[in-house]
C-alpha positions as YAML, in Angstrom:
chain: A
units: angstrom
residues:
- id: 1
  name: MET
  ca: [-4.03, 17.88, 38.38]
- id: 2
  name: MET
  ca: [-5.12, 14.52, 39.75]
- id: 3
  name: GLN
  ca: [-2.42, 12.63, 41.62]
- id: 4
  name: ARG
  ca: [-2.73, 9.22, 43.22]
- id: 5
  name: VAL
  ca: [-0.82, 6.14, 44.36]
- id: 6
  name: VAL
  ca: [-1.76, 2.69, 43.12]
- id: 7
  name: CYS
  ca: [-0.55, -0.43, 44.94]
- id: 8
  name: GLN
  ca: [-0.49, -3.66, 42.96]
- id: 9
  name: PRO
  ca: [0.80, -7.19, 43.72]
- id: 10
  name: ASP
  ca: [4.50, -7.60, 43.11]
- id: 11
  name: SER
  ca: [6.63, -10.73, 42.57]
- id: 12
  name: THR
  ca: [6.63, -11.57, 46.29]
- id: 13
  name: LEU
  ca: [3.77, -12.03, 48.71]
- id: 14
  name: THR
  ca: [5.14, -9.44, 51.14]
- id: 15
  name: ASP
  ca: [5.69, -6.52, 48.78]
- id: 16
  name: LEU
  ca: [3.43, -4.42, 46.61]
- id: 17
  name: GLY
  ca: [4.50, -2.37, 43.64]
- id: 18
  name: ALA
  ca: [3.44, 1.23, 44.26]
- id: 19
  name: LYS
  ca: [3.15, 3.83, 41.52]
- id: 20
  name: ILE
  ca: [2.77, 7.59, 41.75]
- id: 21
  name: ILE
  ca: [0.41, 8.56, 38.94]
- id: 22
  name: VAL
  ca: [0.01, 12.20, 37.94]
- id: 23
  name: GLY
  ca: [-2.48, 13.15, 35.26]
- id: 24
  name: GLY
  ca: [-2.73, 9.54, 34.15]
- id: 25
  name: LYS
  ca: [1.06, 9.18, 33.76]
- id: 26
  name: ILE
  ca: [3.36, 7.16, 36.00]
- id: 27
  name: LYS
  ca: [5.84, 9.53, 37.64]
- id: 28
  name: ALA
  ca: [7.53, 7.12, 40.03]
- id: 29
  name: GLN
  ca: [7.47, 3.49, 41.10]
- id: 30
  name: PHE
  ca: [8.66, 1.80, 44.25]
- id: 31
  name: LYS
  ca: [8.03, -1.18, 46.50]
- id: 32
  name: VAL
  ca: [6.09, -1.03, 49.73]
- id: 33
  name: HIS
  ca: [5.39, -3.73, 52.31]
- id: 34
  name: ARG
  ca: [1.80, -4.96, 52.29]
- id: 35
  name: SER
  ca: [1.26, -3.75, 55.85]
- id: 36
  name: HIS
  ca: [1.94, -0.18, 54.66]
- id: 37
  name: ALA
  ca: [-0.25, -0.30, 51.56]
- id: 38
  name: SER
  ca: [-3.27, 1.37, 53.11]
- id: 39
  name: LEU
  ca: [-1.07, 4.11, 54.56]
- id: 40
  name: ILE
  ca: [0.51, 4.81, 51.16]
- id: 41
  name: ASN
  ca: [-2.87, 4.82, 49.44]
- id: 42
  name: ASN
  ca: [-4.10, 7.51, 51.83]
- id: 43
  name: LEU
  ca: [-1.17, 9.92, 51.70]
- id: 44
  name: PRO
  ca: [-2.32, 13.53, 51.26]
- id: 45
  name: ARG
  ca: [-1.87, 15.11, 47.84]
- id: 46
  name: LYS
  ca: [0.73, 17.62, 48.98]
- id: 47
  name: VAL
  ca: [2.88, 14.80, 50.34]
- id: 48
  name: LEU
  ca: [2.59, 12.88, 47.08]
- id: 49
  name: ALA
  ca: [3.50, 16.05, 45.20]
- id: 50
  name: SER
  ca: [6.74, 16.41, 47.14]
- id: 51
  name: PRO
  ca: [9.69, 16.60, 44.69]
- id: 52
  name: THR
  ca: [11.85, 14.90, 47.33]
- id: 53
  name: LEU
  ca: [9.52, 11.89, 47.52]
- id: 54
  name: GLN
  ca: [9.21, 11.62, 43.76]
- id: 55
  name: ARG
  ca: [12.94, 12.10, 43.19]
- id: 56
  name: GLY
  ca: [13.75, 9.41, 45.75]
- id: 57
  name: CYS
  ca: [11.30, 7.00, 44.14]
- id: 58
  name: LEU
  ca: [12.63, 7.68, 40.66]
- id: 59
  name: GLN
  ca: [16.22, 7.18, 41.81]
- id: 60
  name: ARG
  ca: [15.27, 3.87, 43.36]
- id: 61
  name: CYS
  ca: [13.46, 2.73, 40.24]
- id: 62
  name: SER
  ca: [16.18, 3.81, 37.84]
- id: 63
  name: ALA
  ca: [19.04, 2.26, 39.80]
- id: 64
  name: ALA
  ca: [20.85, -0.39, 37.79]
- id: 65
  name: PRO
  ca: [19.75, -3.89, 38.82]
- id: 66
  name: GLN
  ca: [22.33, -6.16, 40.40]
- id: 67
  name: THR
  ca: [23.50, -8.78, 37.95]
- id: 68
  name: PHE
  ca: [24.92, -12.18, 38.75]
- id: 69
  name: SER
  ca: [28.34, -13.16, 37.44]
- id: 70
  name: VAL
  ca: [30.25, -16.36, 38.11]
- id: 71
  name: SER
  ca: [33.46, -14.31, 37.97]
- id: 72
  name: ASP
  ca: [32.36, -12.53, 41.15]
- id: 73
  name: LEU
  ca: [32.27, -15.80, 43.12]
- id: 74
  name: PRO
  ca: [35.15, -16.99, 45.32]
- id: 75
  name: PRO
  ca: [37.36, -19.54, 43.49]
- id: 76
  name: GLU
  ca: [36.02, -22.62, 45.33]
- id: 77
  name: THR
  ca: [32.40, -21.57, 44.84]
- id: 78
  name: ALA
  ca: [33.03, -20.73, 41.19]
- id: 79
  name: ALA
  ca: [34.58, -24.16, 40.63]
- id: 80
  name: ALA
  ca: [31.57, -25.93, 42.17]
- id: 81
  name: TRP
  ca: [29.22, -23.72, 40.16]
- id: 82
  name: GLN
  ca: [31.01, -24.50, 36.90]
- id: 83
  name: GLU
  ca: [31.00, -28.23, 37.61]
- id: 84
  name: VAL
  ca: [27.22, -28.20, 38.02]
- id: 85
  name: ALA
  ca: [26.82, -25.95, 34.98]
- id: 86
  name: THR
  ca: [28.79, -28.39, 32.85]
- id: 87
  name: ARG
  ca: [26.64, -31.27, 34.10]
- id: 88
  name: LEU
  ca: [23.45, -29.44, 33.10]
- id: 89
  name: GLU
  ca: [24.83, -28.33, 29.74]
- id: 90
  name: ASN
  ca: [25.68, -31.96, 29.00]
- id: 91
  name: LEU
  ca: [21.95, -32.66, 29.25]
- id: 92
  name: GLY
  ca: [21.35, -30.20, 26.43]
- id: 93
  name: LEU
  ca: [20.64, -26.93, 28.23]
- id: 94
  name: THR
  ca: [22.28, -23.86, 26.74]
- id: 95
  name: PRO
  ca: [24.69, -21.82, 28.90]
- id: 96
  name: PRO
  ca: [22.11, -19.00, 29.37]
- id: 97
  name: GLN
  ca: [19.43, -21.56, 30.30]
- id: 98
  name: THR
  ca: [21.81, -23.25, 32.70]
- id: 99
  name: GLU
  ca: [22.74, -20.04, 34.48]
- id: 100
  name: LYS
  ca: [19.10, -18.97, 34.76]
- id: 101
  name: CYS
  ca: [18.10, -22.36, 36.18]
- id: 102
  name: MET
  ca: [20.93, -22.44, 38.70]
- id: 103
  name: ILE
  ca: [20.26, -18.90, 39.91]
- id: 104
  name: LYS
  ca: [16.64, -19.84, 40.61]
- id: 105
  name: ALA
  ca: [17.33, -23.31, 41.97]
- id: 106
  name: PHE
  ca: [19.87, -22.28, 44.58]
- id: 107
  name: GLY
  ca: [18.42, -19.01, 45.84]
- id: 108
  name: TRP
  ca: [20.66, -16.48, 44.08]
- id: 109
  name: ASP
  ca: [17.66, -14.50, 42.88]
- id: 110
  name: SER
  ca: [14.18, -13.65, 44.14]
- id: 111
  name: GLN
  ca: [12.96, -15.56, 47.18]
- id: 112
  name: GLY
  ca: [9.44, -15.84, 45.77]
- id: 113
  name: TYR
  ca: [9.76, -19.63, 45.66]
- id: 114
  name: TRP
  ca: [12.23, -20.56, 48.41]
- id: 115
  name: ARG
  ca: [11.17, -17.99, 51.04]
- id: 116
  name: HIS
  ca: [14.71, -17.97, 52.43]
- id: 117
  name: GLU
  ca: [14.93, -21.76, 52.63]
- id: 118
  name: LYS
  ca: [17.79, -21.36, 50.18]
- id: 119
  name: GLU
  ca: [19.90, -18.21, 49.99]
- id: 120
  name: LYS
  ca: [22.92, -18.23, 47.69]
- id: 121
  name: GLU
  ca: [23.47, -21.92, 48.22]
- id: 122
  name: ILE
  ca: [26.57, -23.42, 46.64]
- id: 123
  name: PRO
  ca: [25.42, -26.07, 44.14]
- id: 124
  name: GLN
  ca: [26.94, -29.53, 44.24]
- id: 125
  name: VAL
  ca: [27.08, -31.93, 41.31]
- id: 126
  name: ASP
  ca: [26.16, -34.87, 43.58]
- id: 127
  name: GLN
  ca: [22.85, -33.19, 44.31]
- id: 128
  name: ILE
  ca: [22.16, -32.79, 40.60]
- id: 129
  name: ASP
  ca: [22.94, -36.45, 40.00]
- id: 130
  name: ASP
  ca: [20.59, -37.45, 42.83]
- id: 131
  name: VAL
  ca: [17.77, -35.46, 41.21]
- id: 132
  name: LEU
  ca: [18.46, -36.92, 37.78]
- id: 133
  name: ASN
  ca: [18.54, -40.45, 39.19]
- id: 134
  name: PHE
  ca: [15.21, -39.80, 40.90]
- id: 135
  name: LEU
  ca: [13.70, -38.66, 37.61]
- id: 136
  name: ILE
  ca: [14.75, -41.97, 36.08]
- id: 137
  name: THR
  ca: [12.69, -43.80, 38.74]
- id: 138
  name: ILE
  ca: [9.55, -42.02, 37.51]
- id: 139
  name: SER
  ca: [10.35, -42.76, 33.87]
- id: 140
  name: ILE
  ca: [11.79, -39.36, 32.96]
- id: 141
  name: ALA
  ca: [14.98, -40.97, 31.83]
- id: 142
  name: THR
  ca: [16.34, -39.38, 28.67]
- id: 143
  name: GLU
  ca: [18.60, -36.35, 28.78]
- id: 144
  name: GLU
  ca: [16.18, -34.49, 26.53]
- id: 145
  name: GLU
  ca: [13.25, -35.14, 28.89]
- id: 146
  name: GLN
  ca: [15.28, -34.16, 31.94]
- id: 147
  name: ALA
  ca: [16.57, -30.96, 30.34]
- id: 148
  name: GLU
  ca: [13.05, -30.00, 29.28]
- id: 149
  name: LEU
  ca: [11.71, -30.53, 32.80]
- id: 150
  name: ILE
  ca: [14.52, -28.51, 34.41]
- id: 151
  name: ALA
  ca: [14.02, -25.66, 31.96]
- id: 152
  name: LYS
  ca: [10.30, -25.68, 32.77]
- id: 153
  name: PHE
  ca: [10.83, -25.85, 36.55]
- id: 154
  name: PRO
  ca: [14.39, -24.71, 37.44]
- id: 155
  name: GLU
  ca: [13.87, -25.09, 41.19]
- id: 156
  name: LEU
  ca: [13.63, -28.85, 40.58]
- id: 157
  name: ILE
  ca: [17.40, -29.29, 40.83]
- id: 158
  name: GLY
  ca: [17.39, -27.66, 44.26]
- id: 159
  name: LEU
  ca: [14.78, -30.00, 45.75]
- id: 160
  name: LYS
  ca: [15.60, -32.84, 48.14]
- id: 161
  name: VAL
  ca: [14.91, -36.31, 46.80]
- id: 162
  name: GLU
  ca: [13.06, -37.24, 49.99]
- id: 163
  name: LEU
  ca: [10.55, -34.44, 49.40]
- id: 164
  name: MET
  ca: [10.00, -35.46, 45.79]
- id: 165
  name: GLU
  ca: [9.49, -39.09, 46.77]
- id: 166
  name: ALA
  ca: [6.90, -38.08, 49.37]
- id: 167
  name: ASN
  ca: [5.07, -35.90, 46.84]
- id: 168
  name: VAL
  ca: [5.01, -38.66, 44.24]
- id: 169
  name: ALA
  ca: [3.51, -40.99, 46.84]
- id: 170
  name: LYS
  ca: [0.90, -38.35, 47.67]
- id: 171
  name: LEU
  ca: [0.00, -37.89, 44.00]
- id: 172
  name: GLN
  ca: [-0.35, -41.63, 43.59]
- id: 173
  name: LYS
  ca: [-2.65, -41.85, 46.60]
- id: 174
  name: ALA
  ca: [-4.73, -38.73, 45.89]
- id: 175
  name: PHE
  ca: [-5.21, -39.21, 42.15]
- id: 176
  name: PHE
  ca: [-4.56, -42.95, 41.76]
- id: 177
  name: LEU
  ca: [-1.81, -42.16, 39.27]
- id: 178
  name: LYS
  ca: [0.49, -44.93, 38.13]
- id: 179
  name: ALA
  ca: [3.13, -45.53, 35.49]
- id: 180
  name: SER
  ca: [2.69, -43.38, 32.38]
- id: 181
  name: ALA
  ca: [-0.17, -41.35, 33.90]
- id: 182
  name: LEU
  ca: [2.07, -40.28, 36.79]
- id: 183
  name: THR
  ca: [4.96, -39.48, 34.45]
- id: 184
  name: GLY
  ca: [2.70, -37.43, 32.19]
- id: 185
  name: MET
  ca: [1.32, -35.46, 35.13]
- id: 186
  name: ILE
  ca: [4.82, -34.63, 36.40]
- id: 187
  name: LYS
  ca: [5.87, -33.49, 32.94]
- id: 188
  name: ARG
  ca: [2.86, -31.18, 32.74]
- id: 189
  name: LYS
  ca: [3.09, -29.90, 36.31]
- id: 190
  name: PRO
  ca: [6.61, -30.48, 37.65]
- id: 191
  name: ARG
  ca: [5.99, -28.03, 40.49]
- id: 192
  name: ALA
  ca: [4.05, -30.83, 42.17]
- id: 193
  name: LEU
  ca: [7.42, -32.32, 43.12]
- id: 194
  name: GLY
  ca: [8.20, -29.31, 45.33]
- id: 195
  name: VAL
  ca: [4.96, -29.13, 47.31]
- id: 196
  name: ILE
  ca: [5.41, -28.55, 51.06]
- id: 197
  name: VAL
  ca: [1.92, -27.47, 52.21]
- id: 198
  name: ASP
  ca: [-1.71, -28.44, 51.60]
- id: 199
  name: CYS
  ca: [-3.90, -25.54, 52.68]
- id: 200
  name: GLU
  ca: [-7.12, -27.47, 51.95]
- id: 201
  name: GLY
  ca: [-9.01, -24.25, 51.23]
- id: 202
  name: SER
  ca: [-7.52, -22.18, 54.07]
- id: 203
  name: CYS
  ca: [-4.72, -20.29, 52.31]
- id: 204
  name: GLU
  ca: [-1.35, -20.26, 54.07]
- id: 205
  name: GLY
  ca: [0.19, -17.79, 51.63]
- id: 206
  name: MET
  ca: [2.55, -20.32, 50.03]
- id: 207
  name: CYS
  ca: [0.69, -20.81, 46.77]
- id: 208
  name: THR
  ca: [3.77, -21.67, 44.71]
- id: 209
  name: ARG
  ca: [4.33, -24.75, 46.88]
- id: 210
  name: CYS
  ca: [0.79, -25.80, 47.75]
- id: 211
  name: PHE
  ca: [-0.86, -29.11, 46.89]
- id: 212
  name: ALA
  ca: [-4.18, -27.34, 46.27]
- id: 213
  name: HIS
  ca: [-3.01, -26.43, 42.75]
- id: 214
  name: PHE
  ca: [-2.87, -30.09, 41.78]
...
């Protein structure tokens, strides 16, 4: 019976999702670093057929995912978290939306965006207010508009105002955007506020934060 391993892009740039496929059916799935992809793809059939390998892969895939809970945080961290959550909910975000946004914005989840720039950072309400005040300066002033933008791009509330100001200036210079045109562009593509590289055609592997997309 035909048996093979297929490596496909995963949620990060460093890992691939590997699948053991037997007779057209997926028997196991696991993650493998990109540098090992060619090795995995060329494993001999008898190694792939190993019950130990397949059992280990299946156990890894079936393990219950870690879930975030505010109740697991230390008291001081939980208090800061709740203060920020209340601030966001006052904008009109639902509690589930708020938690999802905060987990992404402060590095409590996948590092696909932050690349370890933020890892389980404790959110502060002053930072949220700074971001909201910045949005007012680019005519995204109503609570409804701000909530919609945060829901669309959760990492927004984790960005430094200085970076967003620099990116707005770059957008104005590169695309001659002003006033309502600039505001409309940010609403459509809020990720432009978090750009940190401009590969100019020579990819640096940071596509989620590259100016080339805009």
